[in-house]
Backbone as JSON, one array per atom type, in Angstrom:
{
  "sequence": "XXXXXXXXXXXXXXXXXXXXXXXXXXXXXXXXXXXXXXXXXXXXXXXXXXXXXXXXXXXXXXXXXXXXXXXXXXXXXXXXXXXXXXXXXXXXXXXXXXXXXXXXXXXXXXXXXXXXXXXXXXXXXXXXXXXXXXXXXXXXXXXXXXXXXXXXXXXXXXXXXXXXXXXXXXXXXXXXXXXXXXXXXXXXXXXXXXXXXXXXXXXXXXXXXXXXXXXXXXXXXXXXXXXXXXXXXXXXXXXXXXXXXXXXXXXXXXXXXXXXXXXXXXXXXX",
  "N": [[27.82, -13.69, 15.98], [24.5, -12.68, 15.59], [21.6, -14.59, 16.28], [19.07, -13.78, 16.49], [15.89, -13.33, 15.09], [14.51, -11.63, 12.16], [11.33, -10.43, 12.25], [8.47, -10.62, 10.31], [5.27, -9.33, 9.79], [1.93, -9.79, 8.8], [-1.5, -9.58, 7.65], [-2.06, -11.66, 6.01], [-0.81, -13.33, 3.16], [0.34, -11.24, 1.85], [2.58, -9.83, 2.83], [4.69, -11.32, 1.99], [5.76, -10.18, -0.24], [7.37, -8.2, 0.8], [9.12, -9.76, 2.3], [10.47, -11.05, 0.22], [12.02, -8.94, -0.88], [13.48, -8.25, 1.4], [15.05, -10.49, 1.81], [16.83, -10.28, -0.3], [18.33, -8.06, 0.44], [19.2, -8.78, 2.96], [20.57, -11.42, 3.08], [21.72, -13.1, 4.91], [20.28, -13.16, 7.18], [17.97, -14.54, 9.58], [14.52, -15.28, 9.15], [11.23, -14.84, 10.4], [8.03, -15.33, 9.47], [4.89, -14.07, 10.07], [1.58, -14.73, 9.68], [-1.47, -13.4, 10.15], [-3.81, -15.0, 9.63], [-6.14, -15.88, 10.77], [-7.39, -13.56, 11.43], [-7.85, -12.28, 9.06], [-9.95, -10.72, 6.6], [-8.43, -7.61, 7.53], [-9.9, -5.34, 7.07], [-12.5, -5.82, 7.82], [-12.73, -5.42, 10.5], [-13.57, -3.68, 13.53], [-11.91, -0.72, 14.6], [-10.89, -0.45, 17.29], [-11.04, -3.06, 18.3], [-9.38, -4.44, 16.52], [-6.94, -3.16, 16.98], [-6.45, -3.91, 19.66], [-6.26, -6.67, 19.31], [-3.93, -7.0, 17.71], [-1.88, -5.92, 19.3], [-1.99, -7.67, 21.48], [-1.34, -10.08, 20.18], [1.33, -9.52, 19.53], [2.5, -9.33, 22.03], [2.79, -11.95, 22.71], [4.17, -13.03, 20.51], [6.64, -11.68, 20.58], [7.59, -12.54, 23.05], [7.96, -15.26, 22.52], [9.62, -15.43, 20.2], [11.59, -13.44, 20.3], [12.47, -11.22, 18.52], [14.94, -9.42, 16.6], [14.15, -7.23, 15.22], [10.97, -5.96, 14.21], [8.84, -6.09, 11.5], [6.08, -4.52, 10.26], [4.34, -5.53, 7.84], [2.1, -4.42, 6.52], [-0.22, -2.12, 5.48], [-2.7, -1.34, 6.61], [-2.59, -2.29, 9.29], [-0.29, -0.92, 10.13], [-0.92, 1.86, 9.92], [-2.82, 1.96, 11.84], [-1.96, 0.8, 14.34], [0.75, 1.03, 14.86], [1.98, 2.98, 16.51], [1.0, 2.21, 19.0], [2.21, -0.3, 19.31], [4.92, 0.39, 19.42], [4.92, 1.83, 21.78], [4.12, -0.11, 23.63], [6.1, -2.05, 23.45], [8.93, -1.1, 23.9], [11.56, -1.96, 23.65], [11.82, -3.26, 21.3], [12.56, -2.65, 17.99], [10.39, -1.28, 15.55], [9.28, -1.44, 12.21], [7.19, 0.19, 10.03], [4.59, 0.13, 7.49], [3.63, 2.39, 5.22], [1.54, 4.32, 3.02], [3.14, 5.09, -0.07], [3.29, 7.96, -0.6], [4.88, 10.27, -0.64], [7.18, 9.65, -2.42], [5.64, 9.25, -4.72], [4.52, 11.78, -5.2], [6.85, 13.15, -5.78], [7.63, 12.02, -8.16], [5.58, 12.17, -10.04], [4.42, 13.46, -13.16], [2.15, 14.44, -14.31], [0.71, 15.3, -12.16], [-1.44, 14.0, -11.21], [-2.34, 11.59, -9.07], [-3.01, 8.37, -7.78], [-3.98, 6.54, -4.9], [-4.07, 3.32, -4.15], [-5.7, 1.28, -2.01], [-6.69, -0.55, 1.0], [-10.02, -0.23, 2.38], [-9.73, 0.45, 5.08], [-7.16, 1.65, 5.29], [-7.56, 3.84, 3.64], [-9.39, 5.4, 5.06], [-7.98, 6.26, 7.28], [-6.74, 8.88, 9.28], [-4.03, 9.37, 9.24], [-3.21, 8.76, 6.65], [-4.29, 10.88, 5.22], [-2.84, 12.89, 6.39], [-0.28, 12.37, 5.32], [-0.74, 13.01, 2.65], [-1.33, 15.75, 2.85], [1.11, 16.64, 3.87], [3.08, 15.91, 1.97], [2.09, 15.91, -0.63], [0.63, 18.14, -1.4], [0.43, 19.74, -3.63], [-0.5, 18.11, -5.57], [-3.14, 16.32, -7.23], [-4.61, 14.0, -5.46], [-6.1, 10.93, -5.46], [-7.89, 8.85, -3.34], [-8.41, 5.47, -3.31], [-10.37, 3.03, -2.16], [-10.27, -0.32, -2.06], [-12.38, -3.03, -1.78], [-12.18, -5.7, -2.47], [-9.67, -6.41, -3.5], [-7.41, -7.32, -2.0], [-8.23, -9.85, -1.16], [-8.54, -11.03, -3.67], [-5.88, -11.09, -4.45], [-4.84, -12.86, -2.55], [-6.2, -15.19, -3.33], [-5.16, -15.5, -5.91], [-2.44, -15.97, -5.36], [-2.6, -18.35, -4.0], [-3.93, -20.11, -5.76], [-3.17, -19.54, -8.35], [-4.74, -18.3, -10.23], [-6.83, -15.63, -11.3], [-9.72, -13.57, -11.54], [-9.72, -11.53, -14.15], [-11.43, -9.49, -14.94], [-12.58, -8.75, -12.56], [-10.37, -7.65, -11.27], [-9.93, -5.5, -13.02], [-12.23, -3.97, -12.53], [-11.81, -3.22, -9.86], [-9.55, -1.57, -9.96], [-10.27, 0.44, -11.65], [-11.31, 3.0, -10.68], [-8.97, 4.37, -10.12], [-8.01, 5.73, -12.29], [-7.77, 8.79, -13.65], [-8.78, 11.57, -15.66], [-8.02, 14.82, -16.51], [-8.24, 18.03, -17.6], [-6.75, 17.47, -19.93], [-4.72, 16.0, -18.86], [-3.55, 12.92, -17.41], [-3.85, 10.35, -14.92], [-0.73, 9.28, -13.76], [0.65, 7.83, -11.9], [0.19, 5.16, -9.67], [-0.12, 4.38, -6.38], [0.63, 1.51, -4.66], [-0.85, 0.68, -1.97], [-1.04, -1.49, -0.25], [0.36, -4.45, 0.84], [-0.37, -6.8, -0.37], [-1.03, -6.19, -2.99], [1.1, -5.95, -4.98], [1.43, -8.54, -5.93], [-0.47, -8.8, -7.83], [0.21, -7.06, -9.81], [0.97, -7.44, -12.48], [-1.4, -8.27, -13.64], [-2.86, -5.99, -13.2], [-1.5, -4.15, -14.84], [-2.16, -5.25, -17.28], [-4.93, -4.91, -17.44], [-5.33, -2.22, -17.12], [-6.45, 1.02, -18.28], [-4.57, 2.72, -19.44], [-0.95, 3.04, -19.54], [0.72, 3.27, -16.41], [2.84, 4.28, -13.66], [3.44, 1.97, -11.27], [3.77, 2.03, -7.89], [5.56, 0.14, -5.73], [6.08, -0.47, -2.4], [7.8, -2.3, -1.21], [10.64, -2.72, -1.38], [11.64, -0.36, -0.23], [10.69, -0.62, 2.38], [12.12, -2.88, 3.25], [14.72, -1.85, 3.09], [14.63, 0.1, 5.05], [14.3, -1.48, 7.33], [16.76, -2.85, 7.31], [18.48, -0.7, 7.8], [18.01, -0.15, 10.45], [19.02, -2.22, 11.9], [21.45, -3.04, 14.25], [24.75, -2.12, 13.56], [26.97, -3.58, 14.53], [25.8, -5.92, 15.11], [24.93, -7.24, 12.95], [24.77, -10.16, 10.96], [27.67, -11.78, 9.59], [28.47, -11.22, 6.2], [27.68, -13.73, 3.95], [27.6, -15.66, 5.88], [25.41, -18.15, 7.24], [22.18, -18.53, 8.74], [21.62, -20.69, 11.55], [19.2, -21.86, 12.1], [16.08, -22.67, 10.42], [14.13, -20.51, 8.25], [10.81, -19.62, 9.12], [7.22, -19.89, 8.79], [4.47, -18.7, 10.5], [1.14, -19.26, 11.37], [-1.8, -17.74, 12.48], [-4.2, -19.03, 12.49], [-3.6, -21.62, 12.91], [-4.11, -23.67, 11.16], [-3.43, -23.58, 8.25], [-4.44, -23.54, 4.78], [-3.64, -26.24, 2.51], [-2.71, -25.21, 0.06], [-1.68, -22.76, 0.8], [0.39, -23.49, 2.51], [2.01, -24.73, 0.62], [2.61, -22.49, -0.91], [4.13, -20.81, 0.86], [6.29, -22.45, 1.26], [7.43, -22.29, -1.21], [8.57, -19.83, -0.97], [10.67, -20.38, 0.6], [10.09, -20.94, 3.26], [9.38, -22.74, 6.22], [6.38, -24.08, 7.2], [5.01, -23.61, 10.36], [3.78, -24.45, 13.61], [2.6, -22.53, 16.38], [2.94, -21.95, 19.8], [1.86, -19.75, 20.87], [-0.08, -18.39, 19.44]],
  "CA": [[26.74, -13.45, 15.04], [23.19, -12.77, 16.23], [20.62, -15.5, 15.69], [17.73, -13.23, 16.68], [15.33, -13.22, 13.74], [13.69, -10.53, 11.68], [9.94, -10.88, 12.22], [7.58, -9.9, 9.4], [3.89, -9.58, 10.2], [0.88, -9.31, 7.9], [-2.78, -10.25, 7.85], [-2.11, -12.85, 5.15], [0.42, -13.62, 2.42], [0.83, -10.05, 1.16], [3.9, -9.45, 3.32], [5.74, -12.08, 1.3], [6.43, -9.25, -1.17], [8.42, -7.55, 1.58], [10.11, -10.8, 2.59], [11.26, -11.26, -1.0], [13.01, -7.87, -0.96], [14.35, -8.31, 2.57], [16.02, -11.56, 1.6], [17.86, -9.77, -1.2], [19.18, -7.12, 1.19], [19.71, -9.41, 4.18], [20.57, -12.85, 2.78], [22.28, -13.87, 6.0], [19.42, -13.07, 8.36], [16.89, -15.52, 9.74], [13.23, -14.61, 9.09], [9.99, -15.48, 10.84], [6.89, -14.67, 8.84], [3.66, -14.32, 10.82], [0.36, -14.39, 8.96], [-2.67, -13.41, 11.01], [-4.88, -15.45, 8.73], [-7.38, -16.0, 11.55], [-8.01, -12.24, 11.49], [-8.0, -11.75, 7.7], [-9.28, -9.47, 6.25], [-8.46, -6.6, 8.58], [-10.89, -4.32, 6.77], [-13.79, -6.15, 8.41], [-12.66, -5.24, 11.94], [-13.64, -2.37, 14.18], [-10.54, -0.3, 14.89], [-10.46, -0.74, 18.67], [-10.86, -4.51, 18.44], [-8.19, -4.85, 15.76], [-5.77, -2.64, 17.7], [-6.23, -4.77, 20.82], [-5.84, -7.99, 18.84], [-2.55, -7.0, 17.24], [-0.99, -5.7, 20.45], [-1.97, -8.92, 22.23], [-0.55, -11.04, 19.41], [2.75, -9.21, 19.62], [3.01, -9.64, 23.37], [3.16, -13.36, 22.7], [5.17, -13.27, 19.48], [7.93, -11.19, 21.05], [8.04, -13.43, 24.13], [8.38, -16.55, 21.98], [10.63, -15.4, 19.14], [12.62, -12.47, 20.62], [13.02, -10.71, 17.26], [15.83, -8.27, 16.61], [13.35, -6.14, 14.68], [9.67, -6.42, 13.73], [8.36, -5.34, 10.34], [4.64, -4.63, 10.06], [4.24, -5.5, 6.38], [0.66, -4.26, 6.28], [-0.58, -0.72, 5.62], [-3.83, -1.17, 7.53], [-2.11, -2.44, 10.66], [0.7, 0.12, 10.46], [-1.55, 3.15, 10.13], [-3.71, 1.87, 13.0], [-1.47, 0.32, 15.62], [2.21, 1.1, 14.99], [2.34, 3.77, 17.7], [0.69, 1.39, 20.17], [3.23, -1.34, 19.42], [6.17, 1.0, 19.88], [4.76, 2.2, 23.19], [3.99, -1.32, 24.45], [7.32, -2.86, 23.38], [9.96, -0.11, 23.57], [12.85, -2.57, 23.39], [11.79, -3.87, 19.97], [12.37, -1.69, 16.89], [9.32, -1.6, 14.6], [9.22, -0.76, 10.92], [5.84, 0.14, 9.52], [4.34, 0.24, 6.06], [2.67, 3.47, 4.99], [1.43, 4.6, 1.58], [4.32, 5.78, -0.62], [2.76, 9.19, -1.18], [5.98, 11.2, -0.89], [7.85, 9.39, -3.7], [4.7, 9.44, -5.83], [4.43, 13.22, -5.46], [8.12, 13.58, -6.36], [7.84, 11.43, -9.48], [4.5, 12.42, -10.99], [4.56, 14.56, -14.12], [0.82, 15.0, -14.58], [0.13, 15.82, -10.93], [-2.61, 13.17, -10.88], [-1.84, 10.39, -8.39], [-4.02, 7.59, -7.04], [-3.51, 5.64, -3.84], [-4.93, 2.13, -4.13], [-5.51, 0.76, -0.65], [-7.87, -1.13, 1.61], [-10.86, 0.83, 2.95], [-9.19, 0.87, 6.37], [-6.06, 2.59, 5.08], [-8.11, 5.05, 3.03], [-10.1, 6.24, 6.03], [-7.11, 6.7, 8.36], [-6.3, 10.28, 9.26], [-2.61, 9.4, 8.93], [-3.08, 8.79, 5.19], [-4.55, 12.27, 4.81], [-1.68, 13.68, 6.83], [0.78, 12.18, 4.34], [-1.1, 13.79, 1.46], [-1.17, 17.16, 3.19], [2.51, 16.95, 4.12], [3.99, 15.64, 0.87], [1.48, 15.95, -1.97], [-0.37, 19.21, -1.4], [0.32, 20.32, -4.97], [-1.02, 17.08, -6.47], [-4.51, 15.82, -7.06], [-4.46, 12.61, -5.0], [-7.37, 10.22, -5.28], [-7.83, 7.66, -2.5], [-9.29, 4.42, -3.82], [-10.46, 1.93, -1.21], [-10.74, -1.55, -2.7], [-12.92, -4.02, -0.85], [-11.95, -7.08, -2.9], [-8.39, -6.67, -4.15], [-6.52, -8.13, -1.15], [-8.71, -11.23, -1.24], [-8.2, -11.51, -5.01], [-4.45, -11.39, -4.44], [-4.68, -14.11, -1.78], [-6.66, -16.29, -4.18], [-4.21, -15.65, -7.0], [-1.21, -16.57, -4.87], [-2.85, -19.75, -3.61], [-4.48, -20.94, -6.83], [-2.58, -19.22, -9.63], [-5.75, -17.79, -11.14], [-7.62, -14.52, -10.79], [-10.69, -13.01, -12.48], [-9.15, -10.26, -14.6], [-12.47, -8.47, -14.97], [-12.72, -8.28, -11.19], [-9.23, -6.76, -11.05], [-10.18, -4.29, -13.79], [-13.25, -3.18, -11.84], [-11.27, -2.68, -8.62], [-8.55, -0.53, -10.2], [-10.81, 1.46, -12.57], [-11.41, 4.36, -10.12], [-7.66, 5.0, -10.0], [-7.6, 6.4, -13.52], [-8.41, 10.1, -13.79], [-8.41, 12.45, -16.76], [-8.36, 16.17, -16.05], [-7.57, 19.09, -18.35], [-5.78, 16.9, -20.85], [-3.75, 15.2, -18.11], [-4.01, 11.61, -16.94], [-3.12, 9.7, -13.82], [0.49, 8.62, -14.22], [1.22, 7.01, -10.83], [-0.72, 4.53, -8.71], [0.59, 3.86, -5.21], [0.08, 0.24, -4.16], [-0.81, 0.89, -0.52], [-1.33, -2.76, 0.44], [1.44, -5.34, 0.43], [-0.91, -7.85, -1.22], [-1.32, -5.77, -4.35], [2.13, -6.22, -5.98], [1.28, -9.86, -6.53], [-1.41, -8.68, -8.95], [0.55, -5.9, -10.63], [0.96, -7.79, -13.91], [-2.81, -8.24, -14.08], [-3.25, -4.58, -13.22], [-0.95, -3.56, -16.06], [-2.89, -5.8, -18.43], [-6.31, -4.45, -17.47], [-5.38, -0.77, -16.97], [-6.81, 1.7, -19.53], [-3.34, 3.27, -20.01], [0.2, 2.71, -18.69], [1.07, 4.13, -15.28], [3.92, 3.79, -12.8], [2.88, 1.35, -10.06], [4.8, 2.13, -6.85], [5.58, -0.95, -4.76], [6.96, 0.0, -1.32], [8.46, -3.42, -0.52], [12.09, -2.53, -1.26], [11.9, 0.72, 0.73], [10.46, -1.17, 3.72], [13.25, -3.75, 3.56], [15.9, -1.01, 3.32], [14.46, 0.74, 6.35], [14.59, -2.5, 8.34], [18.21, -3.07, 7.32], [19.15, 0.45, 8.39], [17.79, -0.12, 11.89], [19.77, -3.28, 12.55], [22.72, -2.54, 14.8], [25.86, -2.48, 12.68], [27.86, -4.59, 15.1], [25.05, -7.13, 15.39], [24.53, -7.87, 11.7], [25.56, -11.35, 10.64], [28.7, -11.61, 8.58], [28.02, -11.54, 4.86], [28.07, -15.07, 3.56], [27.24, -16.6, 6.93], [24.03, -18.61, 7.14], [21.57, -18.82, 10.03], [21.62, -22.1, 11.9], [17.82, -22.35, 12.11], [15.39, -22.34, 9.18], [13.07, -19.5, 8.24], [9.52, -20.28, 9.32], [5.97, -19.14, 8.67], [3.53, -19.0, 11.59], [-0.22, -18.87, 11.02], [-2.61, -17.64, 13.69], [-5.32, -19.98, 12.41], [-3.02, -22.93, 13.25], [-4.47, -24.68, 10.16], [-3.46, -22.98, 6.91], [-4.8, -24.43, 3.68], [-2.47, -26.85, 1.86], [-2.19, -24.33, -0.99], [-0.9, -21.72, 1.46], [1.62, -24.15, 2.94], [2.83, -24.89, -0.59], [3.06, -21.16, -1.3], [5.22, -20.32, 1.72], [7.47, -23.28, 0.99], [8.04, -21.72, -2.4], [9.33, -18.68, -0.51], [11.73, -20.86, 1.48], [9.65, -20.94, 4.64], [8.76, -23.94, 6.75], [5.16, -23.82, 7.95], [5.2, -24.04, 11.74], [2.75, -24.1, 14.58], [3.14, -21.68, 17.46], [2.21, -22.14, 21.06], [1.4, -18.47, 21.39], [-1.14, -17.75, 18.63]],
  "C": [[25.41, -13.65, 15.73], [22.31, -13.76, 15.51], [19.2, -14.98, 15.93], [17.13, -12.93, 15.32], [14.76, -11.85, 13.43], [12.27, -11.07, 11.57], [9.14, -10.0, 11.27], [6.16, -10.31, 9.69], [2.93, -9.0, 9.17], [-0.4, -10.07, 8.21], [-2.88, -11.53, 7.04], [-0.78, -13.05, 4.47], [1.0, -12.39, 1.74], [2.23, -9.64, 1.56], [5.03, -10.26, 2.72], [6.43, -11.22, 0.25], [7.56, -8.53, -0.46], [9.52, -8.55, 1.93], [11.03, -11.02, 1.4], [12.36, -10.2, -1.12], [13.99, -7.91, 0.21], [15.41, -9.39, 2.42], [17.16, -11.1, 0.69], [18.85, -8.89, -0.43], [19.84, -7.76, 2.4], [19.76, -10.92, 4.0], [21.06, -13.72, 3.93], [21.48, -13.71, 7.29], [18.43, -14.22, 8.37], [15.56, -14.76, 9.82], [12.13, -15.49, 9.67], [8.85, -14.66, 10.26], [5.63, -15.06, 9.6], [2.48, -13.82, 10.01], [-0.82, -14.5, 9.91], [-3.88, -13.8, 10.16], [-6.2, -15.65, 9.46], [-8.12, -14.67, 11.61], [-8.27, -11.63, 10.13], [-9.47, -11.79, 7.26], [-9.45, -8.43, 7.35], [-9.51, -5.52, 8.33], [-12.26, -4.58, 7.38], [-13.85, -5.85, 9.91], [-12.99, -3.81, 12.36], [-12.23, -2.0, 14.67], [-10.07, -0.68, 16.29], [-10.18, -2.22, 18.86], [-9.62, -4.98, 17.71], [-6.92, -4.38, 16.46], [-5.44, -3.55, 18.89], [-5.72, -6.14, 20.4], [-4.36, -8.0, 18.47], [-1.56, -6.8, 18.38], [-0.88, -6.99, 21.28], [-1.16, -9.99, 21.5], [0.94, -10.78, 19.58], [3.31, -9.44, 21.01], [3.47, -11.09, 23.44], [4.25, -13.67, 21.67], [6.56, -12.83, 19.94], [8.48, -12.08, 22.16], [8.58, -14.74, 23.58], [9.6, -16.44, 21.06], [11.75, -14.4, 19.38], [13.26, -11.87, 19.36], [13.96, -9.54, 17.47], [15.08, -7.02, 16.14], [12.03, -6.74, 14.17], [9.2, -5.5, 12.61], [6.86, -5.58, 10.19], [4.4, -4.44, 8.57], [2.78, -5.39, 5.94], [0.31, -2.79, 6.51], [-1.67, -0.51, 6.65], [-3.38, -1.25, 8.97], [-1.17, -1.32, 11.05], [0.03, 1.45, 10.76], [-2.45, 3.15, 11.37], [-2.96, 1.69, 14.31], [0.03, 0.46, 15.81], [2.63, 1.87, 16.24], [2.08, 2.98, 18.98], [1.74, 0.32, 20.39], [4.54, -0.76, 19.93], [6.09, 1.39, 21.35], [4.75, 0.96, 24.09], [5.29, -2.11, 24.51], [8.5, -1.97, 22.99], [11.33, -0.71, 23.26], [12.93, -3.24, 22.01], [11.62, -2.79, 18.91], [11.26, -2.18, 15.95], [9.48, -0.78, 13.34], [7.81, -0.92, 10.38], [5.79, 0.26, 8.01], [3.27, 1.31, 5.87], [2.63, 3.76, 3.5], [2.58, 5.48, 1.08], [3.9, 7.06, -1.34], [3.87, 10.18, -1.5], [6.71, 10.9, -2.2], [6.93, 9.54, -4.9], [4.61, 10.91, -6.21], [5.71, 13.74, -6.12], [8.27, 13.13, -7.81], [6.76, 11.77, -10.5], [4.81, 13.59, -11.92], [3.21, 15.23, -14.37], [0.21, 15.66, -13.35], [-1.11, 15.06, -10.48], [-2.11, 11.83, -10.35], [-3.01, 9.69, -7.71], [-3.33, 6.71, -6.02], [-4.5, 4.5, -3.74], [-4.67, 1.39, -2.83], [-6.75, -0.01, -0.21], [-8.74, 0.01, 2.16], [-10.34, 1.34, 4.29], [-8.08, 1.87, 6.24], [-6.57, 3.91, 4.52], [-8.72, 5.97, 4.09], [-9.22, 6.74, 7.18], [-6.71, 8.17, 8.19], [-4.83, 10.39, 8.88], [-2.37, 9.45, 7.42], [-3.3, 10.21, 4.68], [-3.43, 13.21, 5.25], [-0.54, 13.57, 5.82], [0.51, 12.99, 3.07], [-0.87, 15.27, 1.71], [0.3, 17.54, 3.29], [3.35, 16.89, 2.85], [3.39, 15.84, -0.52], [0.42, 17.03, -2.08], [-0.57, 19.81, -2.78], [-0.2, 19.32, -6.0], [-2.51, 16.87, -6.24], [-4.39, 14.34, -6.73], [-5.84, 12.02, -4.78], [-7.13, 8.98, -4.43], [-8.87, 6.66, -2.98], [-9.26, 3.25, -2.84], [-11.07, 0.7, -1.86], [-11.18, -2.55, -1.65], [-12.42, -5.41, -1.18], [-10.5, -7.41, -3.27], [-7.45, -7.53, -3.31], [-6.93, -9.6, -1.2], [-8.42, -11.83, -2.61], [-6.73, -11.88, -5.09], [-4.17, -12.68, -3.68], [-5.07, -15.31, -2.63], [-5.67, -16.56, -5.3], [-2.94, -16.35, -6.54], [-1.41, -18.03, -4.5], [-3.17, -20.64, -4.8], [-3.9, -20.66, -8.21], [-3.55, -18.69, -10.65], [-6.48, -16.63, -10.49], [-8.55, -14.03, -11.9], [-10.2, -11.63, -12.91], [-10.19, -9.15, -14.66], [-12.72, -7.91, -13.57], [-11.58, -7.32, -10.84], [-9.46, -5.43, -11.77], [-11.17, -3.37, -13.07], [-12.7, -2.52, -10.58], [-10.31, -1.52, -8.86], [-9.11, 0.62, -11.04], [-10.89, 2.86, -11.95], [-10.08, 5.09, -9.98], [-7.34, 5.92, -11.17], [-8.44, 7.65, -13.77], [-7.91, 10.81, -15.05], [-8.91, 13.85, -16.4], [-7.56, 17.19, -16.84], [-6.5, 18.59, -19.29], [-4.69, 16.09, -20.18], [-4.39, 13.89, -17.66], [-3.22, 11.18, -15.71], [-1.88, 9.01, -14.37], [1.16, 7.77, -13.15], [0.09, 6.45, -9.97], [0.13, 3.93, -7.6], [-0.11, 2.59, -4.74], [0.21, 0.25, -2.64], [-1.35, -0.32, 0.24], [-0.3, -3.74, -0.06], [0.94, -6.53, -0.39], [-0.88, -7.47, -2.7], [-0.19, -6.03, -5.36], [2.05, -7.59, -6.62], [0.36, -9.82, -7.75], [-0.98, -7.62, -9.96], [0.59, -6.23, -12.12], [-0.46, -7.81, -14.46], [-3.33, -6.81, -14.11], [-2.75, -3.89, -14.48], [-1.77, -3.99, -17.28], [-4.28, -5.18, -18.56], [-6.45, -2.93, -17.33], [-5.72, -0.1, -18.3], [-5.63, 2.39, -20.19], [-2.19, 2.97, -19.05], [0.39, 3.75, -17.58], [2.26, 3.5, -14.56], [3.28, 3.26, -11.53], [3.97, 1.34, -9.0], [4.59, 1.04, -5.81], [6.56, -0.57, -3.65], [7.85, -1.07, -0.71], [9.96, -3.19, -0.34], [12.42, -1.45, -0.23], [11.7, 0.23, 2.17], [11.65, -2.03, 4.15], [14.5, -2.93, 3.85], [15.81, -0.31, 4.67], [14.77, -0.26, 7.47], [16.09, -2.74, 8.45], [18.93, -1.93, 8.03], [19.03, 0.49, 9.9], [18.49, -1.26, 12.63], [21.11, -2.73, 13.02], [23.88, -3.04, 13.94], [26.71, -3.61, 13.22], [27.13, -5.89, 15.41], [24.56, -7.8, 14.11], [25.37, -9.11, 11.46], [26.61, -11.04, 9.58], [28.16, -12.01, 7.22], [28.56, -12.9, 4.45], [27.77, -16.11, 4.62], [25.77, -16.97, 6.8], [23.46, -18.86, 8.53], [21.54, -20.32, 10.29], [20.22, -22.69, 11.87], [17.1, -21.92, 10.84], [14.45, -21.15, 9.35], [11.72, -20.22, 8.35], [8.38, -19.32, 9.05], [5.02, -19.63, 9.75], [2.17, -18.46, 11.19], [-1.09, -18.84, 12.28], [-3.8, -18.58, 13.68], [-4.9, -21.37, 12.88], [-3.32, -24.0, 12.19], [-4.55, -24.05, 8.78], [-3.83, -24.0, 5.85], [-3.55, -25.02, 3.05], [-1.87, -25.96, 0.78], [-1.34, -23.22, -0.4], [0.43, -22.29, 1.95], [2.57, -24.33, 1.76], [3.41, -23.55, -1.02], [4.24, -20.71, -0.45], [6.47, -21.17, 1.56], [8.2, -22.77, -0.24], [8.85, -20.47, -2.1], [10.41, -19.09, 0.49], [11.39, -20.85, 2.94], [9.08, -22.3, 5.02], [7.53, -23.54, 7.56], [5.31, -24.41, 9.34], [3.98, -23.69, 12.56], [3.4, -23.27, 15.66], [2.3, -21.9, 18.68], [1.56, -20.86, 21.54], [0.25, -17.86, 20.61], [-2.2, -18.77, 18.27]]
}
C-alpha cells in the first residue's frame, strides 16, 4: 500500500471544499493540505510574480512530501500556472480547477449563465476559451468579485459574514433578458461554496449553483494508478496535515483545519 500522499494546494482555506469531497471518494488516502496564506489573496499579484512564486513553492513541496498526485484547488492558480507546473515537474500528475462552464452550458434551460470568479480568473484567456468551446450558444456573464474570497475566509474562521456584502457581490450574476432569467451560477473559486447558503438566501431568485469540488476529486481519483491505490478499509499510518506558508496561521484557522481532521504543521520548505 502506497503511503505517498495526495497534496491539495490553495491560496487559503477554500480548497477544504475539495478536500471534503476527496475524503469521501478516497477515505483510505493520506492528505496534505497546503495553504499559501502568505500569498493570499492571489488577485493582488502580478501574473509573472505569482507564476514564479507557485512554481518555486512546488519545487520545495514536492521535494519534501513526494506526493502521488497534486491537486491545485484554486481556479486562479490553475488557469495561470498549471501548464508551468506540469512542465517543471513531469513526474507528478497535476489536477487543476477550472470554471465548470461545460456542465453549466449543458444544464441551463434559459441560456443565461453567470460565472462567479475572482478578477484573476475572469481576465484569463483560458476562461474565454472555455466559453467559446463549450458555451457558444449561451449568454455567459463573467463576474469578477473582489471581496467574496475574503468574505468566505472570514466566515470560515469566525462563523459570521455580512449578508449585505454577499448580496452586493453576487448581484451582477443575475440577468433578465427577453423574459428569461439566469438559472445557473458557476462557482469558479473553491472558497465560494462555503458561502453558498448565504448566496441562496440573498439571491433575487433561485438558481443552480455549480460547485466543482466533487468533479475535481473524481478526476484526482481517476489519475491514481489502480495498482497503487490503498486497499479499501485500510488507514494511512501518518496523519493528514495542513501546511501554511505564513508559518503562523491564526488560532481560528488552526481550529478550522482541525475540524477537517487536519493537524496544523510547520514545514521546513515554505
